[in-house]
C-alpha positions in Angstrom: 25.7 22.9 4.7 29.1 24.3 5.5 31.7 22.7 7.7 32.3 25.4 10.1 36.0 25.2 11.0 37.7 23.1 8.3 37.3 22.7 4.6 36.5 19.2 3.4 40.0 18.9 2.0 41.7 19.8 5.3 39.3 17.6 7.2 40.0 14.7 4.9 43.8 15.2 5.2 43.5 15.2 8.9 41.4 12.1 9.2 43.3 10.2 6.5 46.0 9.4 9.0 43.5 8.3 11.7 43.9 4.7 12.8 40.2 4.1 13.1 39.1 5.5 9.7 37.6 3.1 7.1 38.7 4.3 3.7 37.3 1.5 1.6 35.0 2.6 -1.2 31.4 1.5 -1.2 32.0 -1.4 -3.7 34.8 -3.1 -1.8 32.5 -4.7 0.9 32.6 -8.5 0.4 30.4 -11.3 1.6 33.2 -13.8 2.1 33.4 -17.1 0.4 30.1 -17.8 -1.3 29.4 -21.5 -1.7 28.2 -22.2 -5.3 25.2 -24.3 -4.2 21.6 -23.5 -3.7 22.1 -23.7 0.0 25.1 -21.4 -0.1 23.1 -18.9 -2.1 20.2 -19.1 0.2 22.5 -18.6 3.2 24.0 -15.5 1.5 20.5 -14.1 0.9 19.6 -14.8 4.5 22.8 -12.9 5.4 21.6 -9.9 3.5 18.3 -9.9 5.4 20.3 -10.2 8.7 22.3 -7.1 7.8 19.2 -5.0 8.5 19.2 -6.0 12.1 22.6 -7.4 13.1 25.3 -5.5 14.9 28.1 -5.3 12.4 31.7 -4.4 13.0 32.7 -1.0 11.7 36.0 0.7 12.2 37.1 -2.3 14.2 34.3 -1.9 16.7 31.0 -3.7 17.3 28.8 -1.0 18.9 25.2 -1.1 20.1 24.7 1.8 17.7 25.9 -0.1 14.6 22.6 -1.6 13.4 21.0 -0.6 10.1 17.4 -0.1 11.4 18.4 1.7 14.6 20.3 4.2 12.5 17.6 4.3 9.8 14.9 5.4 12.2 17.1 7.9 14.0 18.3 9.5 10.7 14.7 9.8 9.4 12.3 10.3 12.3 14.6 12.3 14.6 15.0 14.8 11.7 11.3 15.4 11.5 8.6 17.0 13.7 6.9 13.9 15.2 9.6 13.3 17.8 11.0 15.8 20.3 14.4 15.5 22.0 14.3 15.7 25.8 18.0 16.5 26.5 21.4 17.2 25.0 23.3 14.1 24.1 26.7 13.0 22.7 25.0 10.3 20.6 25.2 11.2 16.9 21.4 11.1 16.8 21.8 14.7 18.0 22.8 15.7 14.4 19.4 14.7 13.2 17.5 16.8 15.7 19.8 19.8 15.1 20.4 19.1 11.4 24.0 20.3 12.1 25.5 17.5 10.0 29.1 16.7 9.2 30.8 14.2 6.9 32.4 12.5 9.9 29.3 11.7 12.0 29.3 8.1 13.0 25.7 7.2 12.2 25.7 8.3 8.6 29.1 6.7 8.0 27.9 3.4 9.3 24.6 3.6 7.4 26.4 4.2 4.1 28.7 1.3 4.9 26.1 -1.2 5.8 23.8 -0.2 2.9 26.4 -1.0 0.4 27.2 -4.2 2.1 23.6 -5.2 1.6 23.8 -4.2 -2.0 27.0 -6.1 -2.6 25.6 -9.2 -1.0 22.6 -8.9 -3.3 24.8 -8.4 -6.3 26.9 -11.4 -5.5 23.9 -13.7 -5.4 22.3 -12.1 -8.5 25.5 -12.8 -10.5 25.9 -16.3 -9.2 22.3 -17.2 -10.2 22.3 -15.4 -13.5 25.5 -17.1 -14.5 23.8 -20.5 -14.3 20.4 -19.2 -15.4 17.3 -18.8 -13.1 15.3 -21.7 -14.6 13.3 -23.0 -11.6 10.8 -21.3 -9.2 13.2 -21.4 -6.3 16.0 -19.7 -8.0 13.7 -17.2 -9.5 12.3 -16.4 -6.1 15.7 -16.0 -4.6 16.8 -13.8 -7.5 13.7 -11.6 -7.2 14.3 -11.1 -3.5 17.9 -10.0 -4.2 16.7 -7.5 -6.8 14.2 -6.2 -4.2 16.8 -5.8 -1.5 19.1 -3.9 -3.9 16.3 -1.6 -5.0 15.2 -0.9 -1.4 18.8 -0.2 -0.2 19.4 2.2 -3.0 16.0 3.9 -2.3 16.8 4.6 1.3 20.3 5.9 0.4 19.0 8.3 -2.2 16.4 9.6 0.2 18.9 10.4 2.9 21.9 11.6 0.9 20.3 13.4 -2.1 17.8 16.1 -2.9 14.2 14.8 -3.4 13.3 13.9 -7.0 10.6 16.7 -6.9 13.3 19.3 -6.2 15.8 18.4 -9.0 15.9 15.0 -10.7 19.2 16.0 -12.3 20.9 16.7 -9.0 23.7 14.4 -7.7 22.1 11.2 -6.2 24.2 8.3 -4.8 26.6 5.8 -6.2 24.7 3.0 -8.0 26.4 -0.3 -7.4 24.9 -2.8 -9.9 27.7 -5.3 -10.2 30.5 -6.7 -8.1 33.3 -5.9 -10.6 32.6 -2.2 -10.9 35.6 0.1 -10.5 36.1 1.4 -6.9 36.2 5.0 -8.1 32.7 5.9 -9.4 30.7 9.1 -9.6 27.3 9.7 -8.1 24.4 8.9 -10.5 21.8 11.6 -10.8 18.7 11.4 -8.7 16.7 10.5 -11.9 19.2 7.6 -12.7 19.0 6.3 -9.2 15.2 6.2 -9.2 15.1 4.6 -12.7 17.4 1.9 -11.3 15.2 1.5 -8.2 12.1 1.1 -10.4 13.8 -1.3 -12.8 15.0 -3.5 -10.0 11.7 -3.5 -8.2 9.8 -4.4 -11.5 12.3 -7.2 -12.1 11.8 -8.4 -8.6 8.0 -8.4 -8.9 8.2 -10.4 -12.2 10.3 -13.1 -10.5 8.8 -13.6 -7.1 5.7 -15.9 -6.9 6.2 -17.6 -3.5 4.7 -16.4 -0.2 7.4 -17.1 2.3 6.0 -14.9 5.1 6.1 -11.3 6.0 9.8 -11.4 7.0 10.8 -12.1 3.3 10.4 -10.0 0.2 7.4 -10.8 -2.1 5.8 -9.7 -5.2 3.5 -7.5 -3.2 6.5 -6.0 -1.3 8.0 -5.0 -4.7 4.7 -3.5 -5.7 4.6 -1.5 -2.4 8.1 -0.2 -3.1 7.1 0.8 -6.6 4.1 2.6 -5.3 6.3 4.5 -2.8 9.0 5.3 -5.4 6.5 6.6 -7.9 4.8 8.7 -5.2 8.2 10.3 -4.6 8.5 10.9 -8.3 4.9 12.2 -8.6 4.0 9.6 -11.2 0.4 9.6 -10.0 -1.0 6.9 -12.3 1.9 4.5 -11.4 1.5 5.2 -7.7 -2.2 4.3 -7.9 -1.5 1.3 -10.2 0.9 -0.4 -7.8 -1.2 0.5 -4.7 -4.1 -1.1 -6.4 -2.1 -4.3 -7.1 -1.3 -4.6 -3.4 -4.8 -3.7 -2.1 -6.5 -6.0 -4.6 -4.1 -8.9 -4.1 -6.3 -10.3 -1.3 -3.3 -11.1 0.8 -3.6 -8.3 3.3 -6.2 -6.6 5.4 -6.2 -3.5 7.6 -6.1 -3.9 11.4 -9.5 -3.1 12.9 -10.2 -0.8 15.9 -10.0 -3.8 18.2 -6.8 -5.4 16.7 -4.7 -2.3 15.9 -3.0 -2.2 19.3 -1.6 -5.7 18.5 -0.3 -4.7 15.0 3.2 -3.8 15.9 4.0 -6.2 18.7 2.8 -9.0 16.4 4.1 -7.6 13.1 5.3 -10.9 11.7 1.8 -12.5 11.9 -0.3 -9.4 11.3 -2.5 -9.5 8.2 -1.6 -5.8 7.6 2.1 -6.4 7.4 3.6 -6.7 3.8 7.2 -6.8 4.9 8.9 -6.6 8.3 12.4 -7.3 9.6 11.9 -10.2 12.0 13.5 -10.0 15.4 13.3 -12.8 18.0 14.1 -12.9 21.7 17.7 -13.7 20.7 17.8 -10.2 19.2 17.1 -8.3 22.4 19.6 -5.5 22.2 18.6 -3.9 25.4 19.6 -0.2 25.5 21.0 -0.6 22.0 17.5 -1.5 20.6 15.4 0.7 18.3 13.0 1.2 21.2 15.6 2.2 23.7 15.6 6.0 23.0 11.8 6.2 22.6 10.5 4.2 25.6 11.4 2.8 29.0 9.5 0.9 31.6 11.9 2.3 34.2 14.7 -0.1 33.5 14.5 -1.1 29.8 15.8 1.9 27.8 17.0 5.5 27.9 13.6 6.9 27.1 14.8 10.4 26.1 12.8 11.1 22.9 9.1 11.6 23.0 6.0 12.2 20.8 6.1 15.9 19.9 3.7 18.6 20.9 2.7 19.3 17.3 1.8 15.6 16.6 -0.2 15.4 19.8 -2.0 18.7 18.9 -3.0 17.2 15.6 -4.4 14.1 17.3 -6.0 15.6 20.4 -9.4 16.3 18.8 -10.0 12.5 18.7 -9.0 10.8 22.0 -11.0 7.7 20.7 -8.4 7.3 17.9 -6.8 3.9 18.6 -3.5 5.3 17.3 -3.1 6.9 20.7 -2.3 3.3 21.9 1.3 3.8 20.8 1.8 7.1 22.7 2.0 6.6 26.5 1.8 9.6 28.8 4.2 9.2 31.8 2.6 10.3 35.0 4.0 10.9 38.5 2.4 9.7 41.7 0.1 12.7 41.7 -1.3 11.9 38.3 0.6 14.8 36.6 2.6 14.5 33.4 6.2 13.7 34.1 8.9 15.9 32.4 12.5 15.5 31.4 14.3 18.8 31.6 10.9 20.5 31.3 9.7 18.5 28.3 6.5 16.5 28.8 7.2 12.8 28.5 5.0 10.9 26.0 6.7 7.6 25.3 6.5 6.0 21.8 5.7 2.3 21.9 5.6 1.2 18.2 8.9 -0.6 18.7 8.1 -2.3 22.0 6.4 -5.3 23.6 6.8 -8.1 21.1 6.6 -11.2 23.3 6.1 -8.8 26.2 9.6 -7.4 25.9 9.8 -3.5 26.0 12.8 -3.5 23.8 11.7 -5.9 21.1 9.8 -5.5 17.9 9.9 -6.6 14.2 9.9 -3.2 12.5 7.5 -2.9 9.5 9.0 -1.8 6.2 5.7 -1.9 4.3 2.1 -2.3 5.4 -1.3 -2.1 3.8 -2.3 1.3 5.3 0.5 3.0 3.5 -0.8 1.9 0.1 -4.2 3.5 0.8 -2.4 6.7 1.8 -0.1 6.6 -1.3 -3.2 6.2 -3.4 -5.0 8.9 -1.6 -2.2 11.4 -2.1 -1.9 10.5 -5.8 -5.6 10.9 -6.3 -5.7 14.3 -4.5 -2.9 15.5 -6.8 -4.8 14.2 -9.8 -7.9 16.2 -9.1 -9.9 13.2 -7.8 -10.9 14.6 -4.4 -13.8 12.3 -3.5 -11.7 9.2 -4.2 -8.8 10.5 -2.1 -11.1 11.2 0.8 -12.8 7.8 0.5 -9.3 6.2 0.8 -8.5 8.0 4.0 -12.0 7.2 5.3 -11.1 3.6 5.0 -8.2 4.2 7.3 -10.2 6.3 9.7 -13.0 3.6 9.9 -10.4 1.1 11.1 -8.8 3.4 13.6 -11.9 4.2 15.7 -13.2 7.2 13.8 -16.2 5.7 12.0 -18.3 8.6 13.3 -15.9 11.2 11.9 -15.6 10.3 8.3 -15.2 12.9 5.5 -17.7 11.1 3.2 -16.3 12.9 0.1 -16.6 16.4 1.6 -13.5 18.5 2.1 -13.0 19.2 5.9 -13.4 22.8 7.0 -10.1 24.8 6.9 -8.2 22.1 5.0 -7.7 21.2 1.3 -8.1 17.6 0.3 -4.3 17.3 0.1 -3.8 18.7 3.5 -6.4 16.2 4.9 -4.4 13.4 3.2 -1.1 14.6 4.6 -2.6 14.9 8.1 -3.9 11.4 8.0 -0.6 10.1 6.6 1.3 11.9 9.4 -0.8 10.3 12.2 -1.0 6.8 10.7 2.7 6.5 9.7 4.1 8.4 12.7 7.5 7.1 13.9 7.9 4.7 10.9 10.5 6.7 8.9 8.2 8.7 6.6 7.6 12.1 8.0 10.8 14.0 7.2 10.7 12.8 3.6 7.0 13.6 3.2 7.7 17.2 4.2 10.7 17.7 1.9 9.4 16.0 -1.2 6.2 18.1 -0.9 8.2 21.3 -0.5 7.0 21.9 3.0 9.1 23.6 5.6 9.9 21.8 8.8 8.2 23.7 11.6 9.1 22.7 15.2 7.5 25.5 17.1 7.4 23.6 20.4 9.7 23.2 23.3 12.5 20.7 22.9 16.3 20.4 22.6 16.2 20.8 18.9 16.2 24.5 19.8 19.8 25.6 19.8 20.8 27.2 23.1 17.7 26.0 25.0 18.0 25.8 28.8 15.4 24.2 31.0 14.8 27.5 32.7 13.7 28.9 29.3 10.8 26.5 28.9 7.4 28.0 29.1 4.8 25.3 28.1 2.0 27.9 28.0 3.7 29.7 25.0 5.3 28.7 21.8 9.1 29.3 21.7 10.4 32.2 19.7 13.8 33.5 18.9 15.6 30.2 18.7 17.3 28.6 15.7 15.7 25.5 14.3 12.1 26.5 14.8 11.8 26.5 11.0 14.0 24.8 8.4 13.2 25.8 4.8 12.3 23.0 2.5 15.2 24.1 0.2 17.8 24.0 2.9 20.8 21.8 2.3 20.4 20.7 5.9 17.6 18.5 4.8 20.0 15.9 3.5 23.1 14.3 5.0 26.7 14.7 3.9 28.3 12.0 1.9 30.5 10.2 4.5 34.1 11.2 4.7 35.2 7.5 4.1 33.8 7.6 0.6 35.1 11.1 -0.2 38.7 10.1 0.7 38.7 6.8 -1.0 36.8 7.7 -4.2 38.2 10.6 -6.1 35.1 10.7 -8.4 32.5 11.3 -5.7 31.4 14.8 -5.0 30.4 16.0 -1.5 27.1 17.6 -0.6 27.2 21.3 0.1 
């Protein structure tokens, strides 16, 4: 995407003199003094986990926006078609809805920074352990968790800042940081090289981890889940199925039932469906800076400005008995009518609310068992195994209140098997950071033919809920559009002469 008024060189020259610009390259982020003891290494690892949820200083400021997971969900889900924006905002989340990205937007700059901080912390611990030799179960577990975190952080970076593997594996990916002593100036690896590193790290992690420390820590099964997801993105169907099988057959996890599903997300840490989550406690109540704050409010708890989209609700409306509706709450006025914000119907999203009864609190799930069934189903559908693919999504549907609406191996009318899998994946994993990637990697256009402030130039007086909008920009974004990926942040471009920007 083009910068409209300034070339990247001119913009960089202008910002280079700015007093609040971070110009450190991605490898210069340090973890401080690491104590060379097992307790010190464990504390460093715990610090890496905390970086997913802590508010971290950036550009000399600690902001309510500066939290990895808050930015992750906004950069992913707000760029898709499951969430609609109810009003214009100065928050950088606006760039995801409009896809009018710039190299200077605050959210991508912070996400890049904190991702490499996590990677650097993992590298520091890896090197400390491998220097002495991982010769006991505790150090092997710790080492495996670090390899997992490095793999996961690189995976999320390459998804946001590079073309999908299925588009061009030789395209520029992201910078691979695999040691603490690498030169500051380093070129972007190709997408293929980044995915190879992700797979190698996750395989190494799985081989080392044997402890079960709880869902808030990485595990062998979490590494397998990441491998299944990575191979799905690479369209390595046999490997996608192999690693999904490993998790499903491990015996450690079970799908939430129709009766327990509504408690899955508020009780993510203890749910038998959760493979890995980032554990928050009541101490971590960030109020209006929380992940939930833009998606839900009880009247006082959050901003509540982004809602479940019309197209997602249309897909779900055939089955009001589907328990997945539990996480979409229609807001009504005193007369029982649907409330609106600037003409947009308010359907709050509650997947990040009500842990311990707190509307702003949750422990966001990174991997859960349902995804592995869906990964496996997609790989089977693409491998000409239609009945097995439908059987896998029937397992999901049975546990979501649709036991009377199973496919039983028969392709549903008007859909291909693959479309049926994609629909199930969209409903099941809605708001969890998957949808925009699922569209782009499968070479599907983003279609947002419903009213919302993703439509450039929209005014409340324009909104006609009885008709689909026409004539606005952003109704459709082509799957090949460079707007589907974010710019490499200006900080890296200025400080690292070898890095190339995205178009």
